[in-house]
C-alpha positions as CSV (number, residue, x, y, z in Angstrom):
1,M,109.5,102.6,138.3
2,S,109.9,106.3,139.2
3,A,109.1,109.0,136.3
4,V,111.9,111.3,135.2
5,N,113.0,113.9,137.2
6,Q,113.1,116.9,134.8
7,N,114.8,119.0,137.1
8,Q,117.9,116.8,137.1
9,L,118.4,117.7,133.5
10,S,119.8,120.7,132.4
11,A,117.7,123.4,129.8
12,T,120.3,122.0,126.8
13,E,119.4,118.6,127.9
14,I,115.8,119.3,128.1
15,N,115.5,121.1,125.2
16,P,118.1,119.9,122.9
17,L,116.6,121.1,119.5
18,A,117.2,124.7,118.4
19,S,113.4,124.4,116.6
20,L,110.4,122.5,117.5
21,D,110.1,121.8,113.9
22,E,114.1,120.1,113.5
23,W,113.2,116.9,113.9
24,E,110.7,117.2,111.0
25,D,114.2,117.7,108.8
26,D,115.2,114.1,109.9
27,L,111.4,112.9,108.9
28,L,111.7,114.4,105.4
29,K,114.9,113.0,105.1
30,R,114.3,109.4,105.9
31,Y,110.7,109.5,104.4
32,P,110.7,111.7,101.3
33,E,107.3,112.3,99.1
34,P,106.3,113.0,95.6
35,D,105.6,116.5,94.9
36,A,102.4,117.1,94.2
37,I,101.5,118.7,97.7
38,A,104.7,120.9,97.7
39,T,103.2,123.5,95.2
40,E,105.4,126.4,95.3
41,K,109.0,124.6,95.6
42,S,110.3,121.5,94.9
43,K,110.6,118.3,97.7
44,E,114.4,118.8,97.5
45,A,114.1,122.3,98.5
46,Y,112.4,121.9,101.9
47,R,114.7,121.9,104.9
48,N,117.6,122.9,103.3
49,Y,119.7,124.3,106.2
50,N,123.1,124.3,103.8
51,E,124.5,122.5,106.6
52,P,125.6,119.1,107.7
53,V,123.2,116.7,109.6
54,R,122.7,118.4,112.9
55,D,123.4,116.1,115.9
56,T,120.9,117.9,118.2
57,V,118.4,115.8,116.1
58,K,120.1,112.4,117.4
59,E,120.5,113.7,120.9
60,F,116.8,114.8,120.8
61,Y,115.9,110.9,120.2
62,R,118.5,109.7,122.8
63,L,116.4,112.1,125.4
64,N,113.4,110.7,124.1
65,H,114.0,106.8,124.1
66,T,115.6,107.1,127.7
67,Y,112.9,109.1,129.4
68,Q,109.8,108.2,127.7
69,T,108.9,105.1,129.9
70,Y,105.5,103.5,130.8
71,D,105.6,104.9,133.6
72,F,106.2,108.9,132.4
73,V,103.4,108.2,129.8
74,V,101.2,107.0,132.9
75,Q,102.1,109.8,134.6
76,K,101.7,112.3,131.5
77,R,98.1,110.9,131.2
78,T,97.3,111.3,134.1
79,D,98.6,115.4,134.7
80,Y,97.1,116.2,131.6
81,L,94.0,114.2,130.3
82,K,92.2,115.7,133.4
83,F,92.2,118.8,131.1
84,D,92.4,121.4,134.2
85,K,95.1,123.8,132.8
86,K,93.2,125.9,130.5
87,K,89.7,126.6,129.0
88,M,89.3,129.1,126.3
89,P,87.3,129.7,123.0
90,V,88.6,127.6,119.9
91,W,90.2,130.6,118.0
92,D,91.7,131.9,121.2
93,A,93.5,128.6,121.4
94,F,94.8,128.9,118.1
95,E,96.5,132.6,119.1
96,F,97.7,130.6,122.4
97,L,99.6,128.4,119.9
98,N,101.0,131.2,118.1
99,Q,103.5,131.7,121.2
100,L,105.3,128.8,119.2
101,V,106.4,131.2,116.3
102,D,109.5,129.6,115.2
103,D,112.3,132.1,113.6
104,S,114.9,129.3,113.0
105,D,112.4,127.4,110.7
106,P,114.1,127.6,107.1
107,D,110.5,126.2,105.4
108,T,108.3,129.2,106.6
109,D,108.3,132.4,108.5
110,L,104.6,132.1,109.2
111,D,103.4,131.6,112.6
112,Q,102.4,127.9,113.9
113,F,98.1,129.0,113.0
114,Q,99.5,129.8,109.3
115,H,101.1,126.4,108.9
116,L,98.0,124.6,109.9
117,L,96.1,126.6,107.5
118,Q,98.2,125.7,104.7
119,T,97.8,122.0,105.7
120,A,94.3,122.2,105.7
121,E,94.1,124.3,102.6
122,A,96.3,121.6,100.7
123,I,93.6,119.2,101.8
124,R,90.7,121.3,100.9
125,R,92.4,121.9,97.2
126,D,92.4,118.2,96.5
127,G,89.1,117.4,97.4
128,H,89.1,115.3,100.6
129,P,85.9,115.5,103.5
130,D,85.9,118.9,105.4
131,W,86.6,116.7,108.7
132,M,90.3,115.7,106.9
133,V,90.4,119.7,106.2
134,C,89.5,120.2,110.5
135,V,92.1,117.7,111.2
136,G,94.7,119.6,109.1
137,L,93.7,122.8,110.9
138,L,93.8,121.1,114.6
139,H,96.8,118.5,113.9
140,D,99.6,120.5,115.9
141,M,97.3,121.8,118.3
142,G,98.2,119.6,120.8
143,K,102.2,121.5,120.8
144,V,100.6,123.5,123.6
145,L,102.5,121.2,125.7
146,C,105.4,123.1,125.2
147,L,103.7,126.4,126.7
148,F,102.8,124.3,130.0
149,G,106.2,123.9,130.4
150,E,107.1,120.3,128.9
151,P,110.4,119.4,127.4
152,Q,110.8,119.1,123.5
153,W,111.5,115.2,123.9
154,A,107.6,114.9,125.5
155,V,106.1,116.8,122.6
156,V,107.4,116.0,119.2
157,G,109.3,113.4,117.6
158,D,108.1,109.9,116.4
159,T,105.9,108.1,118.0
160,F,106.0,104.2,119.9
161,P,104.2,102.1,121.8
162,V,105.5,101.8,125.2
163,G,105.0,98.6,127.7
164,C,106.4,96.3,125.6
165,S,109.7,95.5,123.3
166,Y,110.9,98.3,120.6
167,S,111.0,97.7,117.3
168,D,114.0,98.2,115.4
169,K,112.1,100.1,113.0
170,I,111.9,103.1,115.3
171,V,114.4,105.5,114.6
172,Y,117.6,105.7,116.5
173,P,116.4,102.1,118.4
174,E,120.0,102.1,120.0
175,F,119.2,104.5,122.5
176,F,116.3,102.4,124.1
177,S,119.0,100.3,125.7
178,N,119.0,103.5,128.2
179,N,115.7,103.4,129.0
180,P,114.5,101.6,132.2
181,D,112.2,99.6,130.2
182,Y,114.6,97.9,128.4
183,S,115.5,95.5,130.7
184,N,112.3,95.2,132.5
185,E,111.3,91.9,132.6
186,Q,107.2,93.2,132.6
187,Y,107.7,95.5,129.7
188,S,110.5,94.1,127.6
189,T,108.6,91.1,126.1
190,K,106.9,91.0,122.7
191,Y,103.8,91.7,123.8
192,G,104.7,93.1,127.1
193,V,101.5,94.3,129.2
194,Y,99.2,93.6,126.4
195,E,97.2,90.8,124.5
196,P,98.0,89.7,120.9
197,N,96.1,91.8,118.6
198,C,94.7,93.8,121.4
199,G,94.1,97.3,118.9
200,L,96.2,100.4,119.2
201,R,93.3,101.8,121.2
202,N,94.3,99.8,124.1
203,V,98.0,100.2,123.4
204,H,100.0,103.3,125.6
205,M,102.2,105.4,122.9
206,S,104.7,107.6,124.0
207,W,103.5,110.5,125.0
208,G,103.3,113.8,122.8
209,H,101.4,116.5,120.9
210,D,99.8,113.5,118.8
211,E,97.9,111.6,121.6
212,Y,97.0,114.9,123.3
213,V,95.3,116.7,120.7
214,Y,93.7,113.3,119.6
215,H,91.7,113.7,123.2
216,I,91.4,117.2,122.8
217,A,89.1,116.3,119.9
218,K,87.8,113.1,120.3
219,N,84.4,113.8,120.7
220,G,84.0,115.9,117.5
221,L,85.6,114.2,114.3
222,P,85.0,110.7,112.7
223,E,87.4,107.9,113.5
224,E,89.4,108.1,110.4
225,G,90.1,112.0,111.9
226,L,91.1,110.6,114.8
227,Y,93.2,107.9,113.6
228,M,95.2,110.7,111.5
229,L,95.8,113.0,114.7
230,R,96.6,110.1,117.4
231,Y,98.9,108.0,115.0
232,H,100.5,110.3,112.2
233,S,103.9,110.3,114.1
234,F,103.6,106.7,114.7
235,Y,106.1,106.0,111.7
236,A,107.2,102.7,112.8
237,W,103.8,101.6,112.3
238,H,102.3,103.5,108.8
239,R,106.0,103.7,107.3
240,E,107.5,100.8,108.0
241,G,104.7,98.2,109.1
242,A,105.9,97.3,112.6
243,Y,103.7,96.1,115.7
244,D,101.2,94.0,113.4
245,H,100.9,92.1,116.5
246,L,99.5,94.4,118.2
247,L,96.7,95.3,115.7
248,D,93.4,94.6,115.1
249,D,91.5,94.9,112.1
250,H,90.1,98.0,112.9
251,D,93.6,99.4,112.9
252,R,94.3,97.8,109.3
253,K,91.2,99.3,108.0
254,M,92.1,102.7,109.1
255,L,95.8,102.6,108.1
256,K,95.1,104.2,104.8
257,W,93.8,107.3,106.2
258,V,96.8,107.8,108.3
259,K,98.8,107.5,105.0
260,L,96.8,109.8,103.1
261,F,97.5,112.8,105.7
262,N,100.7,112.6,106.5
263,P,102.1,114.1,103.2
264,Y,99.9,117.5,103.5
265,D,101.5,117.7,107.1
266,L,105.1,117.3,105.7
267,Y,105.1,119.0,102.5
268,S,102.0,122.0,102.2
269,K,104.4,124.5,103.8
270,N,105.2,127.2,101.6
271,P,106.2,131.1,101.6
272,T,103.0,132.7,100.3
273,P,100.4,132.8,103.4
274,P,97.1,132.3,102.8
275,N,94.2,134.9,102.7
276,W,92.7,134.7,106.2
277,I,90.0,137.9,104.8
278,E,89.0,135.6,102.3
279,L,89.0,132.3,104.3
280,R,87.8,133.3,107.4
281,G,83.9,132.2,106.7
282,Y,84.6,129.1,105.8
283,Y,86.8,128.2,108.7
284,E,84.5,129.5,111.5
285,D,81.7,127.4,110.2
286,L,84.1,124.2,109.7
287,V,85.3,124.4,113.6
288,A,81.5,125.3,114.6
289,K,80.7,121.7,112.7
290,Y,83.3,119.8,114.6
291,L,84.4,121.4,117.5
292,P,82.8,122.8,120.8
293,A,82.9,126.5,121.4
294,E,85.4,126.4,124.0
295,L,88.5,123.7,124.1
296,K,90.0,122.3,127.5
297,F,93.4,121.9,127.9
């Protein structure tokens, strides 16, 4: 089955969201959390556009579910996991990510790095291990895919396994009927191309920033942190309990860590920026501990 020809899609079809973070509006409505992490405003105040529910999120998932085929994922892994696009020092990589400043995000007018820093600081404030603080700092680094020309539906959004039948616990499951794999005999069964309880490490997930940043960081962080990076958008699993038939015991052991991380990502945005002058020494030491001096993209 051929990969998607993105040249056949209009700019609006490729990037239907007004904001890279707009899909998170939908997340926060579907999965509300307590106020413990949202220290400067209540959870109800987050993602408040004072507008009706946006059709663009639904259109985003129509594209995502239509074009995230097994062959598409394999092709993107081949394209990007060679890491031959860019090579730069870690702190230059954060500056590169900051080209994705989003003026339309109602929760923050801070740049991408400041959001990552707020996430990391919320984790640090609650006394979690320093490797988890590093996960908070790094977790959205995979969004650099947008700077390499990838459409939004191949960068953000809830993730899910490809190569087997789609769970009805995935958001907007009705759109999978448009996916060529939906009626493919090889990919449409319960297990598809996988074996029972094969473990998520042997399952191809839909392509996006989670999978990409996992591969960027996989040689430096402990397994618990890598699960946080790789599966924090796999809501059908860690919120809905789907795909148990593909899990092994190691996945089940790691689930608590993925659940622990997600609220810090969704609810750490606050209008007051962290004091980078005070924090710089700590984070320079932290990054040097867990990441190489240069990152490959």
